[in-house]
C-alpha positions in Angstrom: 8.5 0.3 9.0 10.8 -0.4 6.0 9.9 1.6 2.8 9.9 -1.6 0.5 7.1 -3.1 2.8 4.9 -0.1 2.6 5.6 0.1 -1.2 4.3 -3.5 -1.5 1.3 -3.1 0.5 0.5 0.2 -1.5 1.0 -1.6 -4.7 -1.5 -4.3 -3.4 -4.0 -1.9 -2.5 -3.6 0.1 -5.7 -4.1 -3.2 -7.8 -7.2 -4.0 -5.8 -8.5 -0.6 -6.6 -9.1 -1.3 -10.0 -12.6 -2.0 -9.2 -12.9 1.8 -8.9 -10.4 3.3 -11.3 -11.2 1.0 -14.3 -14.9 2.2 -14.5 -13.8 5.8 -13.7 -11.3 5.4 -16.8 -14.3 4.2 -18.9 -16.5 7.1 -18.1 -13.5 9.4 -18.9 -13.2 7.5 -22.2 -16.8 8.0 -23.0 -16.5 11.7 -22.9 -19.5 13.6 -23.6 -21.8 10.6 -23.3 -21.4 11.2 -19.6 -22.7 14.1 -17.6 -20.1 16.6 -16.3 -20.5 15.4 -12.8 -19.8 11.8 -13.8 -16.7 12.8 -15.6 -15.5 14.9 -12.9 -16.0 12.3 -10.2 -14.1 9.8 -12.4 -11.2 12.2 -12.7 -11.2 12.5 -9.1 -11.2 8.8 -8.6 -8.4 8.3 -11.1 -6.2 11.1 -9.5 -6.6 9.6 -6.1 -5.6 6.0 -7.4 -2.7 7.6 -9.5 -1.5 9.4 -6.3 -1.6 6.2 -4.3 0.5 4.6 -7.2 3.1 7.6 -7.2 3.5 7.2 -3.3 4.1 3.4 -3.9 7.0 4.2 -6.4 8.4 7.2 -4.2 8.7 4.7 -1.3 10.8 2.5 -3.5 12.9 5.1 -5.0 13.6 7.6 -2.0 14.5 7.1 1.5 13.1 10.0 3.4 9.3 10.0 4.5 9.3 13.7 3.0 8.9 12.7 -0.7 6.2 10.1 -0.4 4.0 12.3 2.3 4.5 15.4 -0.1 3.0 13.4 -2.9 0.2 11.9 -0.9 -0.7 15.3 0.3 -0.4 17.0 -3.0 -2.3 14.3 -5.1 -5.0 14.3 -2.4 -5.9 18.2 -2.9 -6.6 18.1 -6.7 -8.7 14.8 -6.0 -10.7 16.5 -3.4 -11.0 19.7 -5.5 -12.7 17.4 -8.3 -14.9 15.6 -5.9 -16.3 18.9 -4.8 -16.8 20.3 -8.1 -18.6 17.2 -9.2 -21.0 17.3 -6.3 -21.6 21.0 -7.2 -22.4 19.9 -11.0 -24.3 17.1 -10.1 -26.5 19.5 -7.9 -26.9 21.9 -10.8 -27.7 19.0 -13.1 -30.5 17.6 -10.8 -32.1 21.0 -10.4 -32.2 21.3 -14.1 -33.7 17.9 -14.6 -36.2 18.7 -11.9 -37.3 21.6 -14.0 -37.4 19.7 -17.2 -39.7 17.3 -15.4 -41.9 19.8 -14.0 -42.2 21.4 -17.2 -43.2 18.1 -18.7 -46.0 17.5 -15.9 -46.5 20.6 -14.2 -49.7 19.0 -12.1 -47.3 16.9 -10.2 -45.2 18.4 -7.2 -41.6 18.2 -7.7 -40.1 15.4 -5.7 -38.7 16.2 -2.2 -34.8 16.4 -2.1 -33.1 14.3 0.4 -29.6 15.5 0.9 -28.6 12.7 3.4 -26.1 11.3 0.7 -24.5 14.7 0.4 -24.0 14.9 3.9 -22.5 11.6 4.1 -20.3 12.3 1.2 -19.1 15.5 2.8 -18.2 13.7 6.3 -16.7 10.5 4.6 -14.7 12.9 2.2 -13.8 15.0 5.1 -12.6 12.0 7.3 -10.5 10.6 4.5 -8.8 13.9 3.8 -8.1 14.7 7.6 -6.8 11.2 8.0 -4.5 11.3 5.0 -3.2 14.6 5.9 -2.5 13.6 9.6 -1.0 10.4 8.4 1.1 12.0 5.9 2.4 14.7 8.5 2.9 11.8 11.0 5.1 9.9 8.8 7.0 13.2 7.7 7.9 13.2 11.3 9.9 9.9 10.7 8.7 8.0 13.6 11.2 6.0 15.1 10.0 4.3 18.3 7.1 1.7 18.4 5.0 4.2 20.5 5.5 6.8 17.6 4.5 4.2 15.0 1.4 3.3 16.9 0.2 6.7 17.1 1.4 7.3 13.5 -1.5 4.6 12.6 -3.9 4.8 15.2 -4.4 8.5 14.9 -5.6 8.5 11.5 -7.7 5.3 11.9 -9.5 6.9 15.1 -10.2 10.1 12.9 -11.6 8.0 10.1 -13.6 6.0 12.4 -15.1 9.3 14.2 -16.2 10.5 10.6 -17.6 7.0 9.7 -19.7 6.9 12.9 -21.0 10.5 12.3 -22.1 9.6 8.8 -23.6 6.3 10.1 -25.3 8.2 12.7 -26.6 10.8 10.4 -28.0 8.2 8.1 -29.5 6.4 10.7 -31.2 9.3 12.1 -32.3 10.5 8.8 -33.8 7.2 7.9 -34.7 5.0 10.8 -35.7 1.6 10.1 
């Protein structure tokens, strides 16, 4: 597939991603008015979308697949690190808030924690990261046959489908309706 076609597709997806990165930019601009976990999650979102924009530019300006693939992998790592750090901060903030509420109303038992969303977030993040890395590595190999392109596209899609299925299965077994 030609680089300009992929660059156009990346630009279109990045433009459509404004529904995520514009609110994230607002959270970052709000500064101390937002909890640390929310600002870190916003920084992760902005980093991920900036990575996509960078890959789109590199697809237009460089010919080998090495640079866009390296940029995708390099940008995904700090975004993932920020997301994990955000989850840890959120957990700490939640425990602190629960402690404060317990101090205010000691006769009530603290609410039970439901970790389903954390498990789902971890599964989806792992699936997205794995699919991104595998896709970047496959693109770095410079596929030149239709079969190679097919596996380059379907392998990350299959990995992501597996992790989405695991997340949905966990949610269904945890909260059957």
